[in-house]
N, C-alpha and C positions, 0 to 999 in steps of 0.2 A: 649429340644430345643438345637440345636447346637450353640456353641459359634461362633461368627463371627470372621473370620480371619482378622488380621490387614494387611493392605497393606504395603508392603515394600516401603521405599522412592524411588522415581524414580531418577535414575542418568541421568543427562542431558549431552548431548554431547557438545563439544566446539562450534560446529556450532549453537546449540540451544542457548547457553548462549550468544554468540556474536550476534546472530540473534535477541534475545530479547532486547539487548542493542540498536541495530540499529533501530529496529521496534519502540521502545519507543522514541528514539531520533527523528526519522523521522515523525512518526504519532502522537506523543504526548503520554506521560505516561498515561494520563487520558483515552484516547481512547483505548489504548491497554489493560490496566487493566480492563476496562469495558467489552471489548470483552471476556476476560477470565472469568470475574465474571458472565456475562450473558450466558456463554456456559453451556450446560447441558450434560448429558451422551451421547447424540447423536452427539453433535457438538464439544466437548472439544478436541477430537483427531485431528480434522481439525485445531483448533487453534495451537496445538502443531506442527502439520505438517507444517503449513504455517510459523511458527516462525523458525523452524529448517531448512527447505528446501528452502523456499522463501527468508526469511531474512538472515538466517545464511549461507547457502551454496551458496547464490547468492550475496545479497547486502553486506555482511560482508567480501567478498573475498579480498577487498582492491585493486584490480587491476584497476578498473575504479572508477573515482570520483563519489561520491553520486549524484552530480548534473547531471552527464551524465546518470547515471542509472535512475534518475527521468525523464529526458527528454525522454529516451527510453520508460519508463513506460507509460507516457502520450500518446505517439504515438501508442504504441501497444494496450493499453486499449481502446483508441479511435477507432482504426481499428477493434477491437473485439466487439465494441459497448456494453461496460459494464458500463452503466451510474453510478451505485452506486460506483463502484471502481474508476471510473474516477473522480467523485466528491471528494472522499476521497483523491486521489492522487493529485488532483489540490490544495486542501487545504494544504496538506503537502508541495507541491512544492513551493507555495507562502510563507509559513511559513519558508521555508529553502532557500530562496533567488532566486528562479526562478522568472523572471519578467513577467509582463503582456505581454510585447512585445515578449518575448521568447515563451510564451504559444501561442500567436497568430500565430507566425511563425511555431511552431510545427503543429498546426491544419491546416494551409495552406498546409504544406508539406503532411499531411495526405490526404488532398483533392486530391493532385496530384497522390499519389500512392494507395490510398484505396477508393477513390471516394468521391463525394460531400456529399452524405447522411451521411457518417461517420463524416465528418468535420462539417456539419450543426448541427448534434446532439451534437457534442463536443463543438462547439461555444455556443450553447444554455445553456449547463451545465456550461460552463465557465462564461457566462454572469451572471448567478445566483450566482455562487460562488464569482465572482468579485464584484458584487453589495453588498454582505454581508461582504466583506473584506475591512478593512480600507487601504488606500494607504500608 
């Protein structure tokens, strides 16, 4: 029987390291650590990709404030009609200082540029999240 080869430790890029910091700060350490813990051989590479490229190469750039990036995310995810991601980013936005009034204005803006169906779904998701979130 062949001896199994040990995997060499993976060197992480600066974008990955910074992305993991921002991802944990924005979404919460518990959520992010669970995402990695729940990943299997099929999905773990996606967790690393999102951390390095989404959070590290985008969110961690430092050019735009995190609040601005969050507002952009809410609008884009709403326009793309991605309810799971919208719920996740709504919770993060609230936790990180985006107000209910700002969320409402974002989705009204979405209605203008992306259509009422996108805004209606986003308002429904926001109502659910807001009902579960203390003021």
